[in-house]
C-alpha positions as CSV (number, residue, x, y, z in Angstrom):
1,X,-10.2,31.2,4.8
2,X,-10.9,32.7,1.4
3,X,-9.5,31.7,-2.0
4,X,-6.9,34.4,-2.1
5,X,-5.5,33.3,1.3
6,X,-5.4,29.6,0.1
7,X,-3.5,30.7,-3.0
8,X,-0.8,32.3,-0.8
9,X,-0.1,29.0,1.1
10,X,3.2,27.4,0.0
11,X,2.9,23.8,0.8
12,X,6.4,22.7,0.0
13,X,7.8,24.8,2.9
14,X,6.0,22.5,5.3
15,X,7.7,19.3,4.1
16,X,11.3,18.0,4.2
17,X,10.9,15.9,1.0
18,X,9.0,16.3,-2.2
19,X,6.7,13.7,-3.9
20,X,8.3,10.4,-4.8
21,X,11.7,12.0,-4.0
22,X,10.9,11.4,-0.3
23,X,10.8,7.6,-0.7
24,X,13.2,5.7,1.5
25,X,16.3,4.8,-0.5
26,X,16.4,1.4,-2.2
27,X,19.5,0.4,-0.1
28,X,17.7,1.1,3.2
29,X,14.3,-0.2,2.0
30,X,15.9,-3.6,1.3
31,X,16.8,-3.9,4.9
32,X,13.4,-2.8,6.2
33,X,11.4,-5.3,4.1
34,X,13.8,-8.2,4.8
35,X,12.0,-10.7,7.0
36,X,12.7,-14.2,8.4
37,X,9.2,-14.5,9.8
38,X,6.9,-17.2,8.6
39,X,4.6,-15.8,5.9
40,X,1.0,-17.0,5.3
41,X,1.0,-18.8,2.0
42,X,-1.9,-18.1,-0.3
43,X,-1.9,-19.7,-3.7
44,X,-4.3,-17.1,-5.0
45,X,-1.8,-14.2,-4.3
46,X,-0.3,-13.9,-7.8
47,X,1.9,-10.9,-7.1
48,X,3.2,-10.0,-3.7
49,X,6.4,-8.7,-2.0
50,X,8.7,-11.1,-3.8
51,X,8.7,-9.4,-7.2
52,X,9.0,-5.7,-6.2
53,X,6.1,-5.0,-8.5
54,X,3.7,-2.0,-8.5
55,X,0.8,-3.6,-6.7
56,X,-0.5,-6.8,-5.2
57,X,-2.6,-9.0,-7.4
58,X,-5.1,-11.6,-6.0
59,X,-6.8,-14.2,-8.2
60,X,-10.6,-14.1,-7.9
61,X,-11.0,-17.6,-9.5
62,X,-13.1,-16.4,-12.4
63,X,-10.4,-15.4,-14.8
64,X,-9.9,-12.0,-13.2
65,X,-8.0,-10.6,-10.3
66,X,-8.1,-7.8,-7.8
67,X,-5.2,-5.3,-7.9
68,X,-4.5,-3.5,-4.6
69,X,-2.0,-0.7,-4.1
70,X,-1.3,2.4,-2.1
71,X,0.9,5.5,-2.6
72,X,1.2,8.7,-0.7
73,X,3.8,11.5,-0.2
74,X,4.5,15.0,1.0
75,X,3.9,18.1,-1.2
76,X,5.8,18.4,-4.5
77,X,4.1,21.6,-5.5
78,X,2.9,24.6,-3.5
79,X,-0.7,24.7,-4.9
80,X,-3.0,22.4,-2.7
81,X,-5.3,21.5,-5.5
82,X,-2.5,20.5,-7.8
83,X,-0.8,18.5,-4.9
84,X,-4.0,16.5,-4.6
85,X,-4.2,15.9,-8.4
86,X,-0.6,14.7,-8.6
87,X,-0.7,12.5,-5.5
88,X,-4.0,10.8,-6.8
89,X,-2.6,10.4,-10.3
90,X,0.5,8.8,-9.0
91,X,-1.4,6.3,-6.8
92,X,-3.8,5.2,-9.5
93,X,-0.9,4.7,-11.9
94,X,0.1,1.5,-10.1
95,X,-3.1,-0.1,-11.3
96,X,-2.6,1.0,-14.9
97,X,1.0,-0.3,-14.8
98,X,-0.3,-3.8,-14.1
99,X,-2.6,-3.5,-17.2
100,X,-5.7,-3.1,-14.9
101,X,-8.7,-0.9,-14.6
102,X,-9.2,1.1,-11.3
103,X,-12.5,0.7,-9.6
104,X,-12.3,2.4,-6.2
105,X,-10.1,4.6,-4.1
106,X,-9.9,5.8,-0.5
107,X,-7.8,8.7,0.8
108,X,-4.8,8.8,3.1
109,X,-4.4,12.2,4.7
110,X,-1.9,13.5,7.2
111,X,-2.3,17.1,8.2
112,X,-0.5,19.6,10.5
113,X,-3.7,21.1,11.9
114,X,-1.7,23.5,14.1
115,X,0.1,25.0,11.0
116,X,-2.3,24.7,8.0
117,X,-6.0,25.5,7.9
118,X,-8.5,22.7,7.2
119,X,-9.6,24.7,4.1
120,X,-6.2,24.0,2.5
121,X,-6.6,20.2,3.2
122,X,-10.1,20.4,1.6
123,X,-8.5,21.8,-1.6
124,X,-6.0,18.9,-1.6
125,X,-8.9,16.4,-1.4
126,X,-10.8,18.2,-4.2
127,X,-7.8,17.8,-6.4
128,X,-7.8,14.1,-5.6
129,X,-11.5,13.8,-6.3
130,X,-11.1,15.5,-9.7
131,X,-8.5,12.9,-10.8
132,X,-10.6,10.0,-9.5
133,X,-13.5,11.4,-11.6
134,X,-11.2,11.5,-14.7
135,X,-10.3,7.9,-14.0
136,X,-14.0,7.0,-13.7
137,X,-13.8,6.0,-10.1
138,X,-15.1,7.3,-6.7
139,X,-13.1,8.6,-3.9
140,X,-15.2,6.6,-1.4
141,X,-13.7,7.5,2.0
142,X,-10.4,7.3,3.8
143,X,-8.5,8.0,6.9
144,X,-6.8,11.1,8.3
145,X,-4.3,11.9,11.1
146,X,-2.8,15.0,12.7
147,X,0.9,14.8,11.4
148,X,3.9,17.2,11.6
149,X,4.0,17.5,7.7
150,X,1.2,17.4,5.1
151,X,0.8,14.0,3.5
152,X,-1.7,12.8,0.9
153,X,-2.3,9.8,-1.3
154,X,-4.7,7.0,-2.1
155,X,-5.3,3.3,-1.6
156,X,-6.6,2.1,-4.9
157,X,-8.4,-1.1,-5.9
158,X,-8.5,-2.3,-9.5
159,X,-9.4,-5.3,-11.5
160,X,-7.6,-7.1,-14.4
161,X,-8.3,-9.9,-16.8
162,X,-5.6,-12.4,-15.9
163,X,-4.7,-12.9,-19.5
164,X,-3.8,-9.2,-19.7
165,X,-2.0,-8.9,-16.4
166,X,1.4,-7.1,-16.9
167,X,4.2,-7.6,-14.5
168,X,7.7,-6.2,-14.1
169,X,9.4,-9.6,-14.0
170,X,8.0,-11.1,-17.2
171,X,10.2,-9.5,-19.9
172,X,12.0,-11.4,-22.6
173,X,15.3,-10.8,-24.3
174,X,15.1,-8.7,-27.4
175,X,12.2,-6.6,-26.1
176,X,12.4,-2.9,-27.0
177,X,12.1,-0.3,-24.2
178,X,9.7,2.7,-24.2
179,X,9.0,5.4,-21.7
180,X,5.8,7.4,-22.0
181,X,6.8,10.5,-20.0
182,X,10.1,12.4,-20.2
183,X,12.6,12.4,-17.2
184,X,13.4,15.5,-15.1
185,X,10.6,16.0,-12.7
186,X,12.8,15.7,-9.6
187,X,15.2,18.2,-11.1
188,X,12.4,20.7,-11.9
189,X,10.9,20.4,-8.4
190,X,14.3,20.9,-6.8
191,X,14.8,24.0,-8.9
192,X,11.3,25.2,-7.7
193,X,12.3,24.8,-4.0
194,X,15.4,26.9,-4.7
195,X,13.5,29.6,-6.5
196,X,15.1,28.9,-9.9
197,X,12.2,27.3,-11.8
198,X,10.8,29.4,-14.6
199,X,7.0,29.7,-15.0
200,X,7.1,27.8,-18.3
201,X,8.7,24.7,-16.6
202,X,6.4,24.8,-13.6
203,X,3.4,24.3,-15.9
204,X,5.2,21.5,-17.8
205,X,6.0,19.6,-14.7
206,X,2.5,19.9,-13.2
207,X,0.8,18.9,-16.4
208,X,3.0,15.8,-16.7
209,X,2.6,14.7,-13.1
210,X,-1.2,15.1,-13.3
211,X,-1.6,13.1,-16.5
212,X,-3.1,9.7,-15.9
213,X,-1.3,6.6,-17.2
214,X,-4.6,5.2,-18.3
215,X,-2.9,4.1,-21.5
216,X,-1.7,1.1,-19.5
217,X,-5.1,-0.5,-19.8
218,X,-4.9,-0.4,-23.6
219,X,-1.3,-1.5,-23.7
220,X,-2.3,-4.6,-21.8
221,X,-4.4,-5.7,-24.9
222,X,-1.2,-5.9,-27.0
223,X,0.3,-9.3,-27.0
224,X,3.8,-8.1,-27.7
225,X,4.0,-6.1,-24.5
226,X,6.0,-8.5,-22.3
227,X,6.4,-6.3,-19.1
228,X,5.4,-3.0,-17.8
229,X,5.9,-0.8,-14.7
230,X,5.7,2.9,-13.9
231,X,8.8,5.0,-13.2
232,X,8.6,6.8,-9.9
233,X,11.0,7.5,-7.0
234,X,13.8,5.1,-8.0
235,X,14.2,6.8,-11.3
236,X,14.5,5.1,-14.8
237,X,17.5,3.1,-13.8
238,X,16.0,1.8,-10.6
239,X,12.8,0.6,-12.2
240,X,14.6,-0.8,-15.2
241,X,16.9,-2.8,-12.8
242,X,13.7,-4.3,-11.3
243,X,12.6,-5.5,-14.7
244,X,16.0,-6.9,-15.5
245,X,16.6,-8.6,-12.2
246,X,13.1,-10.0,-12.1
247,X,13.3,-11.3,-15.7
248,X,16.9,-12.5,-15.5
249,X,18.1,-10.1,-18.2
250,X,20.3,-7.1,-18.9
251,X,19.6,-3.9,-20.8
252,X,21.3,-1.5,-23.1
253,X,20.2,2.1,-23.2
254,X,20.9,4.6,-26.0
255,X,21.3,7.9,-24.2
256,X,20.4,10.1,-27.1
257,X,17.0,8.4,-27.3
258,X,16.0,8.7,-23.6
259,X,13.1,11.2,-23.3
260,X,14.1,14.1,-21.1
261,X,12.3,17.3,-20.5
262,X,13.7,20.3,-22.3
263,X,15.4,22.5,-19.8
264,X,16.2,19.8,-17.2
265,X,19.9,19.7,-18.0
266,X,20.2,23.4,-17.6
267,X,18.9,23.1,-14.0
268,X,21.4,20.3,-13.4
269,X,24.2,22.6,-14.4
270,X,22.9,24.9,-11.6
271,X,23.3,21.9,-9.2
272,X,19.5,21.3,-8.8
273,X,20.1,17.6,-8.0
274,X,17.5,16.0,-5.6
275,X,18.7,14.1,-2.6
276,X,16.7,11.1,-4.0
277,X,18.9,11.2,-7.1
278,X,22.0,10.8,-5.1
279,X,20.5,8.0,-3.0
280,X,19.4,6.1,-6.1
281,X,22.8,6.4,-7.7
282,X,24.5,5.2,-4.5
283,X,22.2,2.2,-4.5
284,X,22.5,1.3,-8.2
285,X,25.9,2.5,-9.5
286,X,27.5,-0.9,-9.2
287,X,25.0,-2.3,-11.6
288,X,25.3,0.4,-14.3
289,X,28.0,1.0,-16.9
290,X,27.9,4.6,-18.2
291,X,29.8,5.8,-21.3
292,X,29.3,9.4,-20.0
293,X,29.5,9.5,-16.2
294,X,27.5,12.8,-16.0
295,X,24.3,11.2,-17.2
296,X,23.6,9.4,-13.8
297,X,21.8,12.5,-12.5
298,X,19.0,12.3,-15.1
299,X,18.8,8.5,-15.2
300,X,18.4,8.3,-11.4
301,X,16.2,11.4,-11.2
302,X,13.2,10.5,-8.9
303,X,10.0,10.8,-10.9
304,X,6.7,11.7,-9.3
305,X,3.8,10.2,-11.3
306,X,6.3,9.3,-14.0
307,X,5.6,7.5,-17.2
308,X,5.1,3.8,-18.1
309,X,8.2,1.8,-18.8
310,X,7.2,-0.8,-21.4
311,X,9.1,-3.8,-22.8
312,X,7.8,-4.8,-26.3
313,X,8.7,-7.7,-28.5
314,X,9.4,-7.1,-32.2
315,X,5.9,-8.2,-33.3
316,X,4.3,-5.6,-30.9
317,X,6.3,-2.6,-31.8
318,X,4.2,-1.3,-34.7
319,X,1.0,-1.6,-32.6
320,X,2.5,0.0,-29.5
321,X,4.0,2.9,-31.5
322,X,0.6,3.5,-33.3
323,X,-1.2,3.6,-29.9
324,X,1.4,6.0,-28.4
325,X,1.1,8.3,-31.5
326,X,-2.7,8.2,-31.3
327,X,-2.3,9.5,-27.7
328,X,0.1,12.3,-28.7
329,X,3.1,10.5,-27.3
330,X,5.8,11.0,-29.9
331,X,8.6,8.7,-28.8
332,X,10.8,5.9,-30.1
333,X,12.4,3.0,-28.3
334,X,15.4,4.1,-26.1
335,X,16.9,0.8,-25.5
336,X,16.6,-3.0,-25.6
337,X,16.6,-5.9,-23.2
338,X,19.4,-8.5,-23.8
339,X,20.6,-11.8,-22.5
340,X,22.5,-11.4,-19.1
341,X,25.8,-9.7,-19.5
342,X,28.6,-8.4,-17.2
343,X,26.8,-5.0,-16.7
344,X,23.2,-5.2,-15.7
345,X,22.5,-1.8,-17.4
346,X,24.8,-0.5,-20.1
347,X,24.3,3.2,-21.3
348,X,25.9,4.1,-24.6
């Protein structure tokens, strides 16, 4: 298969979901992971299933810990190489969200060998290798199966100094909230599947999804950063709820300061609302108070390889904003964590 023939392949037509938008809804997931079985207790497992965090963390006993995570999904873009880049970026992000440094990755590949040539899968892997190279790690192997739909992702191992470990359940009241990438990826990709996405927005979406959240490792050095996670399939609201519930807090969001991709609201007016957005809102709406009811579709938009959601105390704000600006991220705080109130999340 030559390059021209590979370029003509449209991966999204072979999948029923797209990127992190194909995640099982939070409501259903809570039933799936519920267990009454006796678990093996391990005092060195610092972060496990109980906190709904981005990755598992295991104490090595020398002041550092191993971070272990995996993430994979079906195509969110048509181009195989870009699909590989985005899926790899998304998987590695979990390590950065814990304040860690990735050290190794292995691939997870499901491929419909009766529908798509092996050369296309090779391009997906090349995209994954390129991102691993950018992250300074090796794609060291993996596992593949013959599956009805194309699937790609990584299992990633990282390491972190325990003093710098960032969790999603360690925030404190008064912390300011920052998000390092705008919202709207799910809306853009839905517009793409419907043939409505303009070329300018296609590039914006791919560039954002393929941008590593490596800033997380540097943010971990800032004492004022009290909690951190990355925003993916459950949208901003879903991942903020995890921070609030895990930390025993509430949050207030200033809608006008929430970073949103230019053009996203125009596609929403054309009803380009992902199924994942509706699932998220169904799961979370009882915990959210909205001044403007129409804003749920952006706040619950499922992000694929979204930005870092950061909670920062007053004494860390200046340092965090300087670091963000140094990395060409021109944003301000969009909200604040508060003591528990009647509404878990309040959007004004």
